[in-house]
VMD Tcl script that builds the backbone (N, CA, C; Angstrom):
set m [mol new atoms 210]
animate dup $m
set s [atomselect $m all]
$s set {name element resname resid chain x y z} {
  {N N ASN 1 A 4.053 220.894 198.288}
  {CA C ASN 1 A 2.997 221.204 197.332}
  {C C ASN 1 A 2.802 220.032 196.374}
  {N N PRO 2 A 1.569 219.732 196.064}
  {CA C PRO 2 A 1.313 218.627 195.131}
  {C C PRO 2 A 1.724 219.012 193.717}
  {N N PRO 3 A 1.954 218.025 192.862}
  {CA C PRO 3 A 2.302 218.324 191.472}
  {C C PRO 3 A 1.171 219.087 190.786}
  {N N ALA 4 A 1.508 219.804 189.712}
  {CA C ALA 4 A 0.523 220.625 189.001}
  {C C ALA 4 A -0.641 219.791 188.483}
  {N N ASP 5 A -0.372 218.542 188.102}
  {CA C ASP 5 A -1.436 217.704 187.536}
  {C C ASP 5 A -2.164 216.876 188.606}
  {N N TYR 6 A -1.994 217.208 189.867}
  {CA C TYR 6 A -2.626 216.487 190.977}
  {C C TYR 6 A -4.138 216.657 190.939}
  {N N LYS 7 A -4.825 215.538 191.031}
  {CA C LYS 7 A -6.284 215.555 191.169}
  {C C LYS 7 A -6.618 214.670 192.359}
  {N N GLU 8 A -7.338 215.208 193.307}
  {CA C GLU 8 A -7.629 214.462 194.530}
  {C C GLU 8 A -8.339 213.150 194.244}
  {N N GLU 9 A -9.174 213.115 193.212}
  {CA C GLU 9 A -9.908 211.880 192.913}
  {C C GLU 9 A -8.989 210.766 192.405}
  {N N ASP 10 A -7.758 211.113 191.994}
  {CA C ASP 10 A -6.803 210.095 191.543}
  {C C ASP 10 A -6.137 209.371 192.715}
  {N N TYR 11 A -6.317 209.881 193.918}
  {CA C TYR 11 A -5.658 209.329 195.088}
  {C C TYR 11 A -6.696 208.952 196.128}
  {N N TYR 12 A -6.367 207.967 196.918}
  {CA C TYR 12 A -7.264 207.602 198.005}
  {C C TYR 12 A -6.429 207.141 199.186}
  {N N GLN 13 A -7.000 207.214 200.341}
  {CA C GLN 13 A -6.338 206.733 201.544}
  {C C GLN 13 A -7.052 205.475 201.986}
  {N N ARG 14 A -6.275 204.426 202.199}
  {CA C ARG 14 A -6.865 203.174 202.663}
  {C C ARG 14 A -7.568 203.390 203.992}
  {N N GLU 15 A -8.631 202.667 204.183}
  {CA C GLU 15 A -9.386 202.766 205.435}
  {C C GLU 15 A -8.512 202.423 206.642}
  {N N ASP 16 A -7.571 201.485 206.447}
  {CA C ASP 16 A -6.725 201.066 207.572}
  {C C ASP 16 A -5.376 201.778 207.587}
  {N N ASP 17 A -5.259 202.880 206.874}
  {CA C ASP 17 A -4.010 203.636 206.821}
  {C C ASP 17 A -3.961 204.597 208.008}
  {N N LYS 18 A -3.708 204.012 209.170}
  {CA C LYS 18 A -3.710 204.764 210.424}
  {C C LYS 18 A -2.464 204.384 211.215}
  {N N PRO 19 A -2.006 205.263 212.099}
  {CA C PRO 19 A -0.777 204.972 212.856}
  {C C PRO 19 A -0.800 203.629 213.574}
  {N N GLU 20 A -1.927 203.269 214.175}
  {CA C GLU 20 A -1.960 201.997 214.919}
  {C C GLU 20 A -1.843 200.796 213.979}
  {N N THR 21 A -2.372 200.923 212.768}
  {CA C THR 21 A -2.260 199.836 211.790}
  {C C THR 21 A -0.819 199.699 211.320}
  {N N VAL 22 A -0.180 200.831 211.055}
  {CA C VAL 22 A 1.222 200.806 210.630}
  {C C VAL 22 A 2.081 200.205 211.737}
  {N N LYS 23 A 1.838 200.600 212.988}
  {CA C LYS 23 A 2.609 200.045 214.107}
  {C C LYS 23 A 2.421 198.537 214.196}
  {N N ARG 24 A 1.186 198.072 214.036}
  {CA C ARG 24 A 0.916 196.633 214.100}
  {C C ARG 24 A 1.653 195.906 212.970}
  {N N ARG 25 A 1.631 196.479 211.777}
  {CA C ARG 25 A 2.344 195.854 210.650}
  {C C ARG 25 A 3.843 195.792 210.921}
  {N N LEU 26 A 4.396 196.871 211.457}
  {CA C LEU 26 A 5.823 196.869 211.781}
  {C C LEU 26 A 6.145 195.839 212.856}
  {N N ASP 27 A 5.290 195.739 213.866}
  {CA C ASP 27 A 5.503 194.739 214.923}
  {C C ASP 27 A 5.507 193.321 214.354}
  {N N VAL 28 A 4.580 193.035 213.448}
  {CA C VAL 28 A 4.520 191.711 212.815}
  {C C VAL 28 A 5.774 191.480 211.986}
  {N N ASN 29 A 6.179 192.498 211.228}
  {CA C ASN 29 A 7.369 192.369 210.390}
  {C C ASN 29 A 8.602 192.079 211.233}
  {N N ILE 30 A 8.744 192.779 212.343}
  {CA C ILE 30 A 9.890 192.553 213.228}
  {C C ILE 30 A 9.828 191.154 213.831}
  {N N ALA 31 A 8.667 190.764 214.331}
  {CA C ALA 31 A 8.520 189.442 214.959}
  {C C ALA 31 A 8.829 188.320 213.976}
  {N N GLN 32 A 8.395 188.473 212.734}
  {CA C GLN 32 A 8.640 187.425 211.740}
  {C C GLN 32 A 10.050 187.504 211.167}
  {N N GLY 33 A 10.622 188.695 211.141}
  {CA C GLY 33 A 11.941 188.870 210.543}
  {C C GLY 33 A 13.095 188.523 211.458}
  {N N GLU 34 A 12.930 188.721 212.753}
  {CA C GLU 34 A 14.034 188.478 213.684}
  {C C GLU 34 A 14.571 187.053 213.643}
  {N N PRO 35 A 13.723 186.015 213.591}
  {CA C PRO 35 A 14.276 184.657 213.510}
  {C C PRO 35 A 15.067 184.423 212.217}
  {N N ILE 36 A 14.642 185.042 211.151}
  {CA C ILE 36 A 15.353 184.891 209.874}
  {C C ILE 36 A 16.715 185.558 209.966}
  {N N ILE 37 A 16.744 186.768 210.504}
  {CA C ILE 37 A 18.017 187.472 210.663}
  {C C ILE 37 A 18.935 186.689 211.593}
  {N N ALA 38 A 18.396 186.154 212.675}
  {CA C ALA 38 A 19.211 185.371 213.617}
  {C C ALA 38 A 19.818 184.152 212.929}
  {N N HIS 39 A 19.034 183.488 212.095}
  {CA C HIS 39 A 19.526 182.314 211.371}
  {C C HIS 39 A 20.720 182.680 210.494}
  {N N TYR 40 A 20.572 183.730 209.711}
  {CA C TYR 40 A 21.656 184.116 208.807}
  {C C TYR 40 A 22.832 184.733 209.557}
  {N N ARG 41 A 22.558 185.344 210.713}
  {CA C ARG 41 A 23.658 185.862 211.535}
  {C C ARG 41 A 24.521 184.700 212.036}
  {N N GLU 42 A 23.874 183.591 212.443}
  {CA C GLU 42 A 24.615 182.403 212.893}
  {C C GLU 42 A 25.494 181.842 211.780}
  {N N LEU 43 A 25.074 182.007 210.545}
  {CA C LEU 43 A 25.863 181.544 209.404}
  {C C LEU 43 A 26.947 182.541 209.005}
  {N N GLY 44 A 27.002 183.666 209.702}
  {CA C GLY 44 A 28.003 184.686 209.397}
  {C C GLY 44 A 27.660 185.510 208.174}
  {N N LEU 45 A 26.384 185.570 207.838}
  {CA C LEU 45 A 25.972 186.260 206.617}
  {C C LEU 45 A 25.242 187.578 206.873}
  {N N VAL 46 A 25.309 188.074 208.104}
  {CA C VAL 46 A 24.665 189.347 208.430}
  {C C VAL 46 A 25.730 190.301 208.945}
  {N N SER 47 A 25.710 191.504 208.420}
  {CA C SER 47 A 26.613 192.551 208.893}
  {C C SER 47 A 25.781 193.731 209.354}
  {N N ASP 48 A 26.169 194.317 210.453}
  {CA C ASP 48 A 25.505 195.523 210.937}
  {C C ASP 48 A 26.286 196.730 210.434}
  {N N ILE 49 A 25.598 197.609 209.765}
  {CA C ILE 49 A 26.228 198.796 209.192}
  {C C ILE 49 A 25.513 200.023 209.730}
  {N N GLN 50 A 26.287 200.960 210.222}
  {CA C GLN 50 A 25.727 202.203 210.751}
  {C C GLN 50 A 25.336 203.113 209.587}
  {N N GLY 51 A 24.051 203.296 209.401}
  {CA C GLY 51 A 23.565 204.095 208.281}
  {C C GLY 51 A 23.545 205.580 208.547}
  {N N ASN 52 A 23.918 205.997 209.759}
  {CA C ASN 52 A 23.866 207.416 210.083}
  {C C ASN 52 A 25.209 208.111 209.884}
  {N N GLN 53 A 26.115 207.452 209.190}
  {CA C GLN 53 A 27.400 208.066 208.894}
  {C C GLN 53 A 27.378 208.624 207.469}
  {N N ASP 54 A 28.455 209.254 207.070}
  {CA C ASP 54 A 28.573 209.805 205.722}
  {C C ASP 54 A 28.304 208.710 204.687}
  {N N ILE 55 A 27.639 209.069 203.604}
  {CA C ILE 55 A 27.238 208.076 202.591}
  {C C ILE 55 A 28.437 207.316 202.025}
  {N N ASP 56 A 29.565 207.978 201.869}
  {CA C ASP 56 A 30.752 207.283 201.358}
  {C C ASP 56 A 31.248 206.236 202.357}
  {N N ASP 57 A 31.119 206.535 203.638}
  {CA C ASP 57 A 31.514 205.569 204.668}
  {C C ASP 57 A 30.548 204.387 204.711}
  {N N VAL 58 A 29.252 204.670 204.536}
  {CA C VAL 58 A 28.265 203.583 204.475}
  {C C VAL 58 A 28.603 202.673 203.299}
  {N N PHE 59 A 28.857 203.264 202.145}
  {CA C PHE 59 A 29.172 202.477 200.952}
  {C C PHE 59 A 30.431 201.643 201.170}
  {N N ALA 60 A 31.446 202.230 201.789}
  {CA C ALA 60 A 32.684 201.489 202.064}
  {C C ALA 60 A 32.408 200.313 202.998}
  {N N ASP 61 A 31.579 200.528 204.009}
  {CA C ASP 61 A 31.237 199.444 204.935}
  {C C ASP 61 A 30.452 198.334 204.236}
  {N N VAL 62 A 29.554 198.712 203.334}
  {CA C VAL 62 A 28.790 197.708 202.576}
  {C C VAL 62 A 29.738 196.887 201.712}
  {N N LYS 63 A 30.663 197.551 201.032}
  {CA C LYS 63 A 31.626 196.820 200.194}
  {C C LYS 63 A 32.464 195.857 201.030}
  {N N LYS 64 A 32.898 196.296 202.213}
  {CA C LYS 64 A 33.679 195.420 203.101}
  {C C LYS 64 A 32.859 194.214 203.541}
  {N N ALA 65 A 31.608 194.447 203.880}
  {CA C ALA 65 A 30.742 193.350 204.335}
  {C C ALA 65 A 30.539 192.328 203.227}
  {N N ILE 66 A 30.336 192.802 202.011}
  {CA C ILE 66 A 30.146 191.885 200.878}
  {C C ILE 66 A 31.429 191.116 200.603}
  {N N ALA 67 A 32.552 191.813 200.629}
  {CA C ALA 67 A 33.835 191.155 200.377}
  {C C ALA 67 A 34.124 190.083 201.426}
  {N N ALA 68 A 33.680 190.310 202.646}
  {CA C ALA 68 A 33.945 189.363 203.733}
  {C C ALA 68 A 33.199 188.045 203.564}
  {N N ILE 69 A 32.105 188.032 202.816}
  {CA C ILE 69 A 31.344 186.787 202.663}
  {C C ILE 69 A 31.543 186.137 201.302}
  {N N LYS 70 A 32.351 186.725 200.469}
  {CA C LYS 70 A 32.595 186.127 199.143}
  {C C LYS 70 A 33.502 184.933 199.254}
}
mol reanalyze $m
mol bondsrecalc $m
mol representation Tube
mol addrep $m
């Protein structure tokens, strides 16, 4: 449900706010981002962390990854 003070005229949807546009943007982001990630991975500065585990485990893994590059 929208907030009580919601007014439709205060919001608009971009003309290009469509699934195919979002997919294209994501594809561009991945294509441009992968070489950057690869570069930093070669320097040992990228860690893969499983985000689908318990939040405390994610946090522990993030702390370990940061400690490993200090």
